C-alpha positions in Angstrom: -12.5 46.9 216.9 -13.8 43.6 216.0 -13.4 42.7 212.5 -16.8 40.9 211.3 -15.8 37.2 210.2 -17.6 37.9 206.5 -15.1 39.4 205.3 -12.6 37.4 206.2 -14.2 34.5 204.6 -15.0 36.3 201.3 -10.7 36.6 200.9 -10.3 33.2 202.1 -13.0 32.4 199.4 -10.9 34.2 196.8 -7.8 33.4 197.3 -9.3 29.5 197.5 -10.8 30.9 193.8 -7.2 32.1 192.8 -5.7 28.7 193.5 -3.7 29.9 196.5 -5.5 27.9 198.6 -7.3 24.6 199.2 -9.4 22.6 201.7 -7.9 18.8 201.7 -10.8 18.0 203.3 -14.5 19.2 204.5 -13.4 19.4 208.3 -10.1 20.4 207.3 -8.8 24.4 207.6 -7.7 26.0 204.8 -4.2 25.1 203.7 -1.9 26.7 201.3 -2.0 24.6 197.4 1.2 24.3 196.0 0.8 27.5 193.8 0.4 29.3 197.4 3.4 27.9 198.9 5.5 28.5 195.3 4.2 31.9 195.6 5.7 32.3 198.9 9.1 30.7 198.4 9.7 33.2 195.6 8.5 36.4 196.6 7.7 36.2 200.4 9.5 34.2 201.9 12.4 36.2 203.8 16.0 34.7 204.0 16.9 33.3 207.3 19.9 33.5 209.3 21.0 30.7 211.1 22.0 31.3 214.9 25.3 30.9 216.5 24.6 27.2 217.9 22.7 26.5 214.5 25.6 27.2 213.1 28.2 25.5 215.7 25.7 22.3 215.8 26.6 21.9 211.8 30.3 22.7 211.7 30.7 20.2 215.3 29.1 17.4 213.2 30.9 18.0 210.0 34.2 18.1 212.2 33.8 15.2 213.9 32.6 13.0 210.6 35.9 14.0 209.0 36.5 14.5 204.9 36.5 10.6 204.4 32.9 9.8 206.1 31.0 13.0 205.1 29.8 11.8 201.8 28.2 8.4 203.2 27.2 10.3 206.3 25.9 13.4 204.6 22.1 12.5 204.3 22.4 11.3 207.9 23.6 14.4 209.3 20.8 17.0 207.6 18.1 14.6 208.7 18.8 14.9 212.0 19.5 19.1 210.9 15.5 19.1 209.8 13.9 15.9 210.9 12.9 14.6 207.5 14.2 11.9 205.4 17.3 12.9 203.0 18.5 11.9 199.7 22.4 12.4 199.0 23.5 12.0 195.0 27.4 11.7 193.6 27.1 13.3 190.2 29.8 14.2 187.8 29.2 17.6 185.7 26.6 17.2 182.6 27.6 14.7 180.1 31.2 12.8 180.0 33.0 12.1 177.0 36.1 10.5 175.7 38.9 13.3 175.2 41.9 10.8 174.0 41.9 7.2 173.2 45.4 5.4 172.7 45.7 1.8 171.6 48.2 0.1 172.3 50.0 -3.6 170.5 50.2 -6.6 172.8 50.3 -9.4 170.0 48.7 -9.9 166.8 45.1 -10.7 168.5 45.6 -8.7 171.5 45.5 -4.9 172.6 45.1 -2.4 175.3 42.6 0.2 175.0 43.8 3.3 176.9 40.6 6.1 177.5 40.8 9.2 178.5 37.8 10.9 179.5 36.4 14.7 179.8 37.0 14.8 183.8 40.7 14.0 183.1 40.7 10.0 184.6 42.3 7.7 182.7 41.2 3.9 182.4 42.5 0.8 180.0 41.7 -2.7 179.6 43.6 -5.3 177.5 41.4 -6.8 174.8 41.2 -9.5 172.4 40.1 -10.2 169.1 38.9 -12.9 167.3 40.4 -12.2 164.3 44.1 -11.5 164.0 45.3 -7.8 163.0 48.4 -6.0 162.0 50.1 -4.3 164.7 51.1 -1.4 163.0 47.7 -1.0 162.0 46.8 0.3 165.3 48.2 4.2 165.2 45.5 4.6 161.8 42.9 3.1 164.0 43.9 5.2 167.2 43.9 8.5 164.5 39.9 7.4 163.3 39.0 6.9 166.9 40.3 10.0 168.0 38.8 11.7 164.8 35.4 10.4 165.1 34.6 9.1 168.7 36.2 11.8 171.0 34.0 14.5 172.5 31.0 12.8 171.4 27.8 11.4 173.6 27.2 7.7 174.1 24.5 7.8 171.6 26.5 9.5 169.1 29.2 6.8 169.4 27.0 4.1 168.7 25.3 5.5 165.5 28.8 6.2 164.2 30.1 2.7 165.0 27.4 1.3 162.7 27.8 3.4 159.6 31.7 2.5 159.8 30.7 -1.3 159.8 30.8 -1.8 156.0 33.9 1.1 155.3 36.5 -0.8 157.6 38.1 -4.8 157.1 35.9 -6.8 159.4 39.7 -6.9 161.7 39.8 -3.8 162.0 36.1 -3.0 162.6 36.7 -5.7 165.4 39.3 -3.5 167.0 37.7 -0.5 166.3 34.0 -1.8 168.0 35.8 -3.3 170.7 38.0 0.2 172.0 34.3 2.1 171.7 32.5 -0.5 173.5 35.0 -0.3 176.3 34.6 3.5 176.0 30.8 3.7 176.2 31.0 0.9 179.5 33.7 4.0 181.1 31.1 6.7 180.3 28.4 4.8 181.7 30.4 3.6 184.9 31.3 8.0 185.5 27.8 8.6 184.6 26.3 6.2 187.3 24.8 8.4 189.8 25.2 7.3 193.9 22.0 7.7 195.8 21.5 7.3 199.3 19.3 7.9 201.3 18.3 8.5 205.1 16.1 8.9 207.7 12.8 7.4 205.6 11.2 6.8 209.0 11.0 10.4 209.9 7.8 10.0 207.2 5.5 8.2 210.0 5.8 11.5 212.3 4.3 13.8 210.1 0.2 14.0 210.1 -0.2 14.2 206.4 0.9 10.1 206.3 -0.6 8.7 209.1 -2.4 6.9 206.0 -0.9 3.7 206.2 -0.9 3.4 202.9 0.1 6.2 201.8 3.3 6.4 204.4 3.9 2.7 203.2 4.3 4.3 199.6 6.4 7.0 200.2 8.7 4.8 202.5 8.9 2.0 199.0 9.6 4.8 197.1 12.3 6.2 199.2 13.8 2.6 199.8 13.6 0.9 196.1 13.2 3.8 194.0 15.1 6.2 195.0 17.1 6.8 191.7 14.0 8.7 190.7 14.6 11.5 193.2 14.8 14.8 191.6 18.5 15.6 190.2 18.5 19.4 189.0 20.8 19.4 185.8 22.0 23.4 186.6 24.1 23.9 188.9 21.7 26.0 191.0 23.1 26.4 194.2 19.4 25.6 195.8 16.3 24.4 194.1 12.5 24.1 195.4 10.5 21.7 194.2 6.6 21.8 195.6 4.1 19.3 195.2 3.0 18.5 191.7 6.1 20.2 190.3 7.8 16.6 191.2 7.0 14.9 188.0 7.0 11.4 189.9 3.4 10.5 191.2 4.7 9.3 194.8 5.9 12.8 195.8 3.3 14.9 194.4 2.4 15.7 197.9 5.4 16.6 199.1 8.5 19.1 198.8 11.9 18.5 197.7 14.5 21.2 199.0 17.9 20.1 197.2 21.3 21.9 197.4 24.3 21.3 195.7 27.7 21.4 196.4 31.2 20.8 194.9 33.2 17.7 195.9 36.4 19.3 193.6 37.5 17.0 190.7 34.5 17.9 188.2 32.1 16.3 190.3 29.4 17.5 192.4 27.2 16.0 195.4 23.5 17.1 196.2 21.8 16.3 199.5 18.0 17.1 199.0 15.4 17.1 201.6 11.9 15.4 201.3 9.2 17.1 203.6 5.1 17.8 203.8 4.9 20.7 201.5 4.0 22.8 204.8 7.1 22.5 205.7 9.1 25.6 207.4 10.7 26.0 204.2 12.9 29.4 205.4 14.5 27.3 208.0 15.1 24.1 206.1 16.5 25.9 203.1 18.5 28.0 205.7 20.3 24.9 207.7 20.7 22.9 204.3 22.7 25.7 201.8 24.9 26.7 205.4 25.4 22.7 205.0 26.6 22.8 201.6 28.4 25.7 202.0 30.6 24.0 204.4 30.8 21.2 202.8 32.1 23.1 199.5 34.5 24.9 201.7 35.4 21.5 203.5 36.2 20.1 199.9 37.9 22.9 198.7 40.6 22.5 201.7 41.3 19.4 201.5 41.8 20.0 197.5 44.4 22.7 198.7 46.3 20.5 201.5 46.4 18.1 198.7 48.4 20.4 196.3 50.7 21.9 199.1 51.2 18.2 200.3 52.3 17.1 196.7 54.6 20.1 196.3 56.5 19.6 199.7 
């Protein structure tokens, strides 16, 4: 028989009171609140499998781009798959440190500092000192650097350098500080994230952003403040941040879904989708996860191939 509308109204009122629904403005229907979407994503959302067409589209797109272009185009590809703005990030895993220092004497005012970082990269630079030093002292200084500055964070290195200033003669302190400053530059460079956004104009198609000021604020954020987009520190393959869970004010009415993939070489890539809180989470996560898994496989095969090529 017909259900009277009163009990339904009461149910809705209860859900509003519990914080799972909200009414954005008087004439609007009730929509799930961020808390409601969180409940849905955690407890109710069924994992969606992609159909053959969707899988084919993703595989085709990746095959066409080839491994060299995929990094620069990944965001653009995902944006067309989900019709929302996206961003990609290339990041090292965790905080890097220096694994080893080498000092090579050149003449009495110059030396080469060699730095090997914890992700096995080697960088070197010729340094000139304002004060002449004895070349044979360099092996002691190398030992000091490897004992006190290897496997330390940048801030620990900086603090330790200060504490050494009155323990070494000025000319040796200069050599050590040049080596440490160079190492800190290398770490900063390696840890720097490269963030690329794509499809920002997709925002204009969303009813939530019919308000020009609101749309402008979000587009500007994606273009000018893209370094502030969420970059999960853990290695979770997929992360969903709903509404205010995004700490940035400009994102408080959007949801961000971020997937991570392995590039190899201790590096990982992230690809994130920025959309309205009402986005179809099941479809977005299914497409994004499949895309990220395919990328991991693609980079894995590439590393395998490089290994085989070097063996031949």
